[in-house]
C-alpha positions in Angstrom: -3.0 24.5 14.8 -0.9 21.4 14.7 -1.8 18.0 13.2 -2.0 14.9 15.4 -2.7 11.2 14.9 -5.4 9.6 17.1 -4.1 6.6 19.1 -5.5 4.0 21.4 -9.1 5.0 21.0 -11.6 7.1 19.0 -12.0 10.8 19.9 -15.2 12.8 19.7 -14.1 16.4 19.2 -16.4 19.3 18.3 -19.2 16.9 17.3 -17.0 14.9 14.9 -15.7 11.3 15.6 -12.0 10.6 14.8 -11.3 6.9 14.9 -7.9 5.5 15.9 -5.3 6.1 13.2 -7.0 9.2 11.7 -5.5 12.7 11.8 -6.9 15.6 13.6 -6.0 19.3 13.7 -6.0 20.7 17.3 -5.2 23.9 19.1 -2.5 23.6 21.7 -5.0 23.8 24.6 -7.1 21.0 23.1 -4.0 18.9 22.4 -2.9 19.2 26.1 -6.2 17.8 27.2 -6.0 14.9 24.8 -2.3 14.2 25.2 -2.7 10.5 26.1 -4.7 9.8 23.0 -2.8 11.7 20.3 0.6 11.8 18.7 2.1 14.9 17.1 2.8 14.5 13.4 6.1 16.4 12.7 5.9 19.4 10.3 8.3 17.8 7.7 5.9 14.9 7.4 2.9 17.1 7.0 4.4 19.1 4.1 5.6 16.0 2.4 2.2 14.4 2.6 0.8 16.4 -0.4 0.4 14.4 -3.6 2.5 16.8 -5.6 5.6 16.2 -3.4 5.3 12.4 -3.5 8.6 10.6 -3.8 7.5 7.0 -4.1 10.5 4.7 -4.4 10.3 2.1 -7.0 12.3 -1.1 -6.8 14.2 -2.1 -9.9 12.8 -5.0 -11.8 14.8 -8.2 -12.3 16.8 -8.4 -15.5 15.8 -11.3 -17.7 18.9 -11.1 -19.9 19.7 -14.8 -19.5 16.2 -15.9 -20.5 16.2 -13.3 -23.3 19.4 -14.6 -24.8 18.0 -18.1 -25.0 14.8 -17.0 -26.7 16.7 -14.9 -29.3 18.7 -17.9 -30.7 21.7 -17.5 -28.4 23.9 -20.5 -27.7 22.2 -23.1 -25.5 23.9 -25.7 -23.4 25.5 -28.2 -25.6 25.1 -26.1 -28.8 27.9 -24.3 -30.6 
């Protein structure tokens, strides 16, 4: 079975409703019948979707060095 994303409409399959945007596992013959309403999710994406393999990228925070220097008694404008 392959995994697909429902698009353009909801699908009622084997008594279960799959709204647009949800994923569904389908046999090849079922996928052929629903080809206009589904999009194949590539295998690499499926295996990377598990929580253990999550590789969330975090943006670095801004450095507050200039502000920190002023608050620690560093030289301020006009001071020596």
